[in-house]
C-alpha positions in Angstrom: 0.0 0.0 0.0 1.3 3.4 -0.9 -0.2 6.8 -0.1 -2.3 8.2 -3.0 -0.7 11.6 -3.8 -4.1 12.8 -5.3 -6.1 11.6 -2.3 -8.6 13.7 -0.6 -8.2 11.8 2.7 -5.2 10.4 4.5 -6.8 7.0 4.5 -6.8 6.8 0.6 -4.1 4.5 -0.7 -3.1 2.8 -3.9 -2.5 -0.9 -4.2 0.2 -2.5 -6.3 0.7 -6.2 -7.0 3.2 -7.9 -9.3 3.6 -11.5 -10.5 6.7 -12.7 -12.4 5.0 -14.5 -15.3 1.8 -14.6 -17.3 0.9 -18.1 -16.0 0.5 -16.6 -12.5 -2.5 -14.4 -13.4 -4.7 -16.3 -10.9 -2.1 -15.7 -8.2 -2.0 -12.0 -9.1 -5.8 -11.8 -8.8 -5.7 -13.5 -5.4 -2.9 -11.2 -4.2 -4.9 -8.1 -5.2 -7.9 -9.4 -3.4 -5.9 -10.0 -0.2 -4.4 -6.5 -0.5 -7.9 -5.0 -0.8 -9.1 -7.0 2.2 -6.1 -6.0 4.3 -6.4 -2.3 3.4 -10.1 -2.3 4.3 -9.4 -4.1 7.6 -6.9 -1.4 8.5 -9.3 1.4 7.7 -7.8 2.4 4.4 -9.8 3.0 1.2 -8.1 1.7 -2.0 -8.5 4.5 -4.6 -6.1 3.0 -7.2 -5.1 -0.5 -8.1 -2.2 -1.6 -10.3 -1.5 -5.2 -11.3 1.5 -6.1 -13.4 3.1 -9.2 -14.7 6.8 -9.2 -15.4 10.2 -10.3 -14.2 11.5 -9.2 -10.9 15.0 -8.9 -12.4 14.5 -5.3 -13.4 12.7 -2.3 -12.1 10.6 -1.6 -15.2 7.1 -1.1 -13.9 5.3 1.0 -16.6 1.8 0.6 -15.1 3.0 1.5 -11.6 4.8 4.6 -12.7 
C-alpha cells in the first residue's frame, strides 16, 4: 500500500501487486484481493489499483509509474 498523492483523505491508498509470469495471473488476482481486504481491515480506502506481470530482475514497472 502506498499513499495516493491525489487523495482527498489520509486514508486513501493505492495498491500495487506484481507476478513474475503470465501463468501466474490467478495468483496475481488473489494477491490483489488480499491487499484490498487488508487495506479495508486497517481502515484504508483503495482508490487506485495496479497489477503487473513481469520479471523481478528489473525495475521496469510501466503501469505502476
